C-alpha positions as CSV (number, residue, x, y, z in Angstrom):
1,M,0.0,0.0,-0.1
2,D,1.5,3.6,-1.0
3,F,0.1,5.2,2.2
4,D,2.0,8.9,0.7
5,K,-0.7,8.8,-1.8
6,I,-3.1,11.8,-1.8
7,V,-6.9,10.7,-2.4
8,N,-9.3,13.3,-3.2
9,R,-12.0,13.0,-1.1
10,K,-14.1,16.3,-1.7
11,N,-17.6,16.7,-2.8
12,T,-17.8,12.7,-1.8
13,S,-20.2,13.1,0.8
14,C,-17.1,12.7,3.3
15,A,-18.0,14.9,6.4
16,K,-14.1,15.2,7.3
17,Y,-13.9,17.4,3.9
18,D,-17.4,18.5,3.0
19,D,-18.8,19.7,6.6
20,L,-15.5,22.1,7.2
21,E,-17.5,25.2,6.4
22,A,-20.3,23.7,8.3
23,V,-18.1,23.0,11.5
24,F,-15.3,25.5,11.1
25,G,-17.6,28.1,9.4
26,K,-14.3,27.9,6.0
27,K,-13.8,25.4,3.5
28,D,-10.5,26.2,2.4
29,L,-9.0,24.3,5.7
30,M,-6.8,21.3,5.8
31,P,-8.7,18.8,7.3
32,L,-6.9,17.3,10.5
33,W,-9.7,17.0,13.0
34,I,-12.5,14.0,12.9
35,A,-10.7,10.6,13.6
36,D,-11.0,8.9,10.1
37,M,-7.9,8.4,7.7
38,D,-7.4,9.5,4.4
39,F,-5.5,6.3,3.6
40,E,-7.2,4.0,0.4
41,V,-8.8,0.7,2.8
42,C,-7.1,-2.4,2.3
43,P,-8.1,-3.7,-1.0
44,E,-9.4,-7.4,0.3
45,I,-12.3,-5.3,2.0
46,S,-12.7,-2.9,-1.0
47,A,-12.9,-6.0,-3.5
48,T,-15.1,-8.0,-1.2
49,V,-17.7,-4.9,-1.3
50,E,-17.5,-4.1,-4.7
51,K,-18.1,-7.8,-5.6
52,R,-21.3,-7.6,-3.1
53,A,-22.2,-4.3,-4.8
54,A,-21.9,-6.0,-8.4
55,H,-25.5,-8.5,-7.3
56,K,-27.9,-6.0,-8.6
57,I,-30.7,-6.7,-6.2
58,Y,-30.0,-5.3,-3.0
59,G,-32.7,-7.4,-0.8
60,Y,-32.6,-7.9,2.8
61,P,-29.6,-9.3,4.3
62,S,-28.9,-12.5,6.4
63,T,-26.0,-12.7,8.5
64,P,-23.4,-16.4,8.3
65,E,-22.0,-17.5,10.7
66,S,-18.9,-16.4,9.4
67,Y,-19.1,-13.0,10.4
68,W,-19.6,-14.0,13.8
69,E,-16.3,-16.2,14.0
70,S,-14.6,-13.4,12.3
71,I,-15.4,-11.1,15.5
72,I,-14.7,-14.0,17.3
73,N,-11.2,-15.2,15.7
74,W,-10.0,-11.6,15.8
75,N,-10.3,-10.8,19.3
76,K,-9.2,-14.0,20.4
77,H,-6.2,-13.7,18.2
78,R,-5.2,-10.2,18.5
79,H,-5.9,-9.6,22.3
80,N,-6.4,-12.6,24.0
81,F,-10.0,-11.8,24.6
82,S,-12.3,-15.1,24.3
83,V,-15.9,-14.3,23.3
84,T,-18.6,-16.5,22.3
85,R,-21.4,-16.3,19.8
86,E,-24.3,-15.9,22.3
87,E,-22.1,-13.0,24.3
88,L,-21.7,-10.9,20.9
89,S,-24.3,-8.7,19.3
90,F,-24.0,-6.0,16.3
91,M,-24.2,-2.8,16.9
92,P,-25.2,0.1,14.4
93,G,-22.0,2.4,15.4
94,I,-20.2,2.7,18.9
95,V,-21.9,6.1,20.0
96,R,-25.3,4.5,19.0
97,A,-24.3,1.6,21.2
98,I,-23.9,3.5,24.1
99,G,-27.2,5.2,23.8
100,Y,-28.6,2.4,23.7
101,V,-27.2,0.6,27.1
102,V,-27.7,4.1,28.4
103,N,-31.3,3.6,27.6
104,Y,-32.0,0.7,28.6
105,F,-30.0,0.4,31.8
106,T,-31.2,3.6,33.2
107,E,-33.6,5.9,33.9
108,K,-33.9,10.0,33.7
109,G,-32.3,11.7,36.5
110,D,-29.7,9.0,36.5
111,K,-26.2,9.9,37.1
112,I,-23.5,8.7,34.9
113,L,-20.0,9.1,35.3
114,I,-17.4,10.1,32.7
115,Q,-13.2,11.0,32.7
116,P,-13.0,14.5,30.9
117,P,-11.5,15.3,28.6
118,V,-12.9,13.0,26.7
119,Y,-14.7,12.1,23.7
120,H,-17.6,14.6,23.5
121,P,-20.2,12.4,22.6
122,F,-20.2,10.7,26.1
123,K,-21.4,13.8,27.3
124,N,-23.8,14.8,24.9
125,I,-25.8,11.0,25.0
126,I,-26.2,11.6,28.9
127,L,-27.3,15.1,29.0
128,G,-29.5,14.9,25.3
129,N,-31.2,11.6,27.1
130,Q,-31.7,13.7,30.2
131,R,-29.8,11.9,32.7
132,T,-27.2,13.7,35.3
133,L,-23.5,14.2,34.5
134,V,-21.1,13.3,37.1
135,E,-17.4,13.9,36.4
136,N,-14.1,12.4,37.3
137,P,-11.5,14.3,35.9
138,L,-8.4,13.1,34.8
139,K,-4.8,14.4,35.8
140,C,-3.5,16.0,33.0
141,T,0.2,17.7,32.2
142,P,1.7,18.8,29.1
143,T,2.5,15.4,28.2
144,T,0.9,12.8,30.0
145,M,-2.9,11.6,31.4
146,E,-3.6,9.4,33.8
147,M,-6.5,8.5,36.1
148,D,-7.4,10.1,39.9
149,L,-7.9,6.7,41.2
150,E,-8.7,8.4,44.9
151,G,-10.8,10.5,43.1
152,F,-12.8,8.4,41.2
153,R,-13.6,6.4,44.8
154,K,-14.4,9.4,46.3
155,T,-16.9,10.0,43.6
156,V,-18.1,6.7,42.9
157,E,-19.3,6.5,46.7
158,T,-20.5,10.2,47.4
159,E,-22.5,10.7,44.1
160,K,-23.4,6.9,43.5
161,P,-23.9,6.5,39.9
162,K,-25.7,4.3,38.1
163,M,-23.3,4.0,35.1
164,M,-19.8,4.9,34.1
165,I,-18.4,5.4,30.5
166,L,-15.2,3.8,30.0
167,C,-12.8,5.0,27.2
168,N,-10.3,2.4,26.7
169,P,-8.2,2.6,25.0
170,H,-8.6,6.7,25.5
171,N,-9.8,9.2,23.2
172,P,-8.2,12.4,22.9
173,G,-5.5,11.2,25.2
174,G,-4.5,7.9,23.2
175,V,-3.8,6.0,26.8
176,V,-3.7,2.2,27.1
177,W,-4.8,2.2,30.5
178,S,-2.7,0.0,32.7
179,K,-4.4,-3.7,34.2
180,E,-3.9,-2.4,36.8
181,T,-5.5,0.7,37.1
182,L,-8.4,-0.9,35.1
183,T,-8.8,-3.7,38.0
184,E,-9.4,-1.0,40.4
185,V,-11.7,0.8,38.2
186,A,-13.7,-2.3,38.1
187,H,-13.2,-3.2,41.5
188,I,-14.2,0.1,43.0
189,C,-17.9,-0.4,40.2
190,Y,-18.0,-3.6,41.1
191,E,-18.3,-2.4,45.0
192,N,-20.6,0.5,44.3
193,H,-22.8,-1.6,41.8
194,V,-22.3,0.9,39.1
195,L,-22.4,-0.4,35.4
196,V,-19.4,-0.2,33.1
197,V,-19.6,0.8,29.7
198,S,-16.4,0.2,27.8
199,D,-16.1,2.1,24.5
200,E,-12.7,-0.2,23.1
201,I,-12.6,1.0,19.6
202,H,-9.2,2.3,19.3
203,G,-8.2,-1.0,20.7
204,D,-6.7,-2.1,17.4
205,V,-4.7,0.7,17.2
206,E,-1.8,-0.4,19.6
207,L,1.4,1.7,18.8
208,F,5.0,1.0,20.0
209,G,4.6,-1.5,21.2
210,N,1.6,-0.8,24.1
211,H,-0.8,-3.4,24.4
212,Y,-4.7,-2.5,25.5
213,T,-6.3,-4.7,27.8
214,P,-9.8,-5.6,27.1
215,F,-12.1,-4.5,30.2
216,L,-13.7,-7.9,30.2
217,T,-10.3,-9.9,30.5
218,L,-10.1,-8.3,33.8
219,S,-11.8,-10.2,36.5
220,D,-15.1,-11.6,37.9
221,E,-16.0,-8.2,39.1
222,S,-15.1,-6.9,35.4
223,R,-17.4,-9.0,33.5
224,A,-19.8,-8.8,36.5
225,I,-20.6,-5.5,35.6
226,G,-19.1,-4.7,32.3
227,I,-20.6,-4.1,28.6
228,S,-17.6,-3.7,25.8
229,L,-18.0,-2.1,22.6
230,G,-15.6,-2.7,19.9
231,A,-16.0,-2.4,16.2
232,P,-13.2,-2.5,12.8
233,S,-14.4,1.0,12.1
234,K,-10.9,3.1,12.9
235,T,-8.6,-0.4,12.4
236,F,-9.4,-0.6,8.9
237,N,-11.2,3.0,8.3
238,I,-14.2,2.0,7.2
239,P,-16.5,3.4,9.6
240,G,-18.8,4.5,6.6
241,L,-19.8,0.7,6.9
242,V,-21.0,1.1,10.2
243,S,-19.8,-2.1,11.6
244,S,-19.6,-1.8,15.4
245,W,-20.5,-4.9,18.3
246,C,-21.1,-5.3,22.2
247,V,-20.3,-8.1,24.0
248,V,-21.6,-8.5,27.5
249,K,-20.5,-11.5,29.7
250,N,-23.0,-11.6,32.2
251,P,-25.7,-13.4,31.3
252,E,-28.3,-11.5,33.9
253,L,-27.3,-8.3,31.7
254,R,-27.7,-9.9,28.4
255,K,-30.7,-11.4,28.2
256,G,-32.9,-8.6,28.6
257,F,-31.0,-6.3,26.8
258,F,-29.9,-8.9,23.6
259,A,-33.8,-9.3,23.9
260,W,-34.8,-5.5,23.8
261,L,-32.2,-4.8,20.9
262,S,-33.6,-7.9,18.8
263,A,-36.9,-6.3,19.4
264,N,-36.6,-3.0,18.2
265,E,-34.4,-4.5,15.3
266,F,-31.0,-3.1,16.5
267,N,-29.0,-5.8,16.2
268,E,-29.0,-6.5,12.2
269,P,-26.4,-5.8,10.4
270,T,-27.1,-3.6,6.7
271,M,-26.2,-5.6,3.5
272,F,-22.2,-4.5,3.1
273,V,-21.0,-5.2,7.1
274,P,-20.6,-9.1,7.5
275,A,-18.6,-9.2,4.0
276,A,-16.5,-6.3,4.6
277,T,-15.9,-7.2,8.7
278,E,-14.6,-10.6,7.5
279,A,-12.5,-9.0,4.6
280,A,-11.4,-6.8,7.2
281,Y,-11.0,-9.4,10.5
282,N,-9.9,-12.9,8.0
283,R,-7.8,-11.0,5.3
284,S,-6.4,-7.5,6.3
285,E,-4.4,-8.0,9.2
286,P,-1.0,-7.4,7.1
287,W,-2.3,-3.9,5.8
288,L,-3.0,-2.8,9.5
289,D,0.4,-3.7,11.1
290,E,1.5,-1.9,7.9
291,V,-0.4,1.3,8.5
292,L,0.6,1.1,12.6
293,K,4.2,1.4,11.2
294,Y,3.1,4.8,9.0
295,I,1.4,5.7,11.6
296,E,4.1,5.4,14.7
297,K,6.3,7.7,11.7
298,N,3.9,10.0,11.8
299,I,3.8,10.7,15.2
300,L,7.8,10.4,15.7
301,F,7.4,13.4,12.9
302,V,5.1,15.9,14.7
303,E,7.4,15.4,17.7
304,D,10.3,16.2,15.9
305,Y,9.0,19.0,13.8
306,I,7.2,20.4,17.2
307,K,10.1,20.0,19.0
308,E,12.5,22.0,16.9
309,H,10.2,24.3,15.3
310,I,7.5,25.1,17.3
311,P,8.8,24.0,21.6
312,A,6.0,25.6,22.8
313,I,3.8,23.0,22.0
314,K,3.9,20.0,24.0
315,V,2.6,16.5,22.6
316,H,0.9,13.5,23.7
317,R,2.3,10.4,22.1
318,P,-0.6,8.1,21.8
319,Q,-0.1,4.6,22.9
320,A,-3.4,3.8,20.9
321,S,-4.9,5.6,18.3
322,Y,-3.9,7.9,15.5
323,L,-5.3,11.3,17.7
324,L,-2.3,13.4,19.0
325,W,-3.7,15.6,22.0
326,L,-0.9,18.9,21.3
327,D,-0.9,21.1,24.8
328,C,-1.0,24.7,23.3
329,S,-1.1,26.4,26.9
330,A,2.1,27.7,26.9
331,L,1.3,30.1,23.7
332,G,-0.9,31.8,26.1
333,L,-3.2,32.3,24.3
334,N,-7.7,32.3,25.3
335,N,-9.3,29.3,23.8
336,A,-10.9,31.1,21.1
337,D,-7.9,33.0,19.9
338,L,-6.2,29.2,20.0
339,N,-9.0,28.3,17.8
340,S,-8.7,31.7,15.5
341,L,-4.7,30.6,15.5
342,F,-5.3,27.7,13.6
343,I,-8.5,28.3,11.4
344,D,-7.9,32.0,10.7
345,K,-4.3,32.3,10.8
346,A,-2.9,28.9,9.5
347,G,-5.6,27.8,7.8
348,L,-6.0,24.1,9.4
349,A,-9.3,22.5,11.3
350,L,-8.3,20.5,14.8
351,N,-10.4,19.8,17.4
352,N,-10.6,22.1,19.6
353,G,-9.4,20.7,23.3
354,A,-12.2,22.2,25.2
355,M,-15.2,20.1,23.1
356,F,-13.4,17.0,25.3
357,G,-14.2,19.2,28.2
358,E,-12.9,22.2,30.0
359,Q,-9.7,20.4,30.8
360,G,-8.9,20.7,27.2
361,A,-9.0,24.5,27.0
362,Q,-5.7,25.2,25.3
363,C,-5.4,22.1,23.6
364,M,-5.9,20.7,20.2
365,R,-6.3,17.3,18.8
366,L,-4.6,16.2,15.6
367,N,-5.3,13.4,13.5
368,V,-1.7,11.9,11.9
369,G,-4.2,9.8,9.8
370,C,-2.7,10.8,6.9
371,P,0.2,11.2,4.2
372,R,3.7,12.8,5.6
373,S,3.6,15.6,3.1
374,V,0.4,16.8,4.7
375,L,1.6,16.4,8.2
376,K,4.7,18.5,7.1
377,E,2.4,20.9,5.2
378,A,0.1,21.8,8.0
379,L,2.9,21.9,10.7
380,V,4.3,24.9,8.5
381,K,1.4,26.6,8.1
382,L,1.3,26.2,12.0
383,E,4.7,27.3,12.3
384,N,4.4,30.4,10.3
385,A,1.1,31.1,11.6
386,I,2.7,31.3,15.2
387,N,5.5,33.0,14.3
388,E,3.6,35.8,12.9
389,K,1.2,36.0,15.9
């Protein structure tokens, strides 16, 4: 694969490019924001989708057993995560899946805990469904993030949330939480009857020798209270196909929830999902290994360039994901001026850190899932904009 290849994605109903004006107020920006990659997918996947599309009848699909087997085998092979068919359900996207969990297991007014700065739809789901937001902020430095476990226990015991939404690995920080940290989280939640829904969509994007731990592999306690969500979408750059899945080990949690999903037909894959997922998990691992190497080199390139040319910005090196957290606090700009620097002066579209929580103010999230020449151009533009400010 040629990951240096520039692919024109404009005017393809692509959110990353075609929604720039709606989101940022300008269309002539370099898009380095929403979390999909600018790399062509593995040829195995595109050939499979094209073959299915070539059949000229698009009727109601059926889901072959081989689809479920591909998910089961991938998790066992890649993460030593044992899953059975009965524990597994299709989900039409991770955010929708979290919404389903929230609506099924909680009531209006119930408290749900998150750990900001964190993926912003978590907060939107909680508030939009009229639940009560509870926060246990992460401890953030210019180059790291870690959980405040003492504060976590105190918050859980005091606020008594019904649910926690965990980001594992973390977005936007790219942190792979240690097994010890996650085990303590599971223990505290088990003791206090808190259901944990774990968003593990970045779990396959492991970098620099780091390995994520699926929440349901931790302990009997984690399996009793946990619901894990995953997908091939970030891994293989196919979010538009909407192929996600859910694992529930505890039969008492699973029975009613899976029955509710089935009754509402939330658990039925659309036509292209089985074929694309099987192509991804069964035949595209070499592509993934190559793209991870390229992403690692992109990260190192950004680190080196910023260290030499824009030393006021500090980079969180991600342990998983192609998203870099940039601490720009040393520039001395408030959030509005920081946004203006990137958008109006540098011509760059990044995610402003404040959208992930107030702890992310004066930070930006950079997507490095793109050709290195694009990154270089973007960093030069940013350097010039800072020098001119």
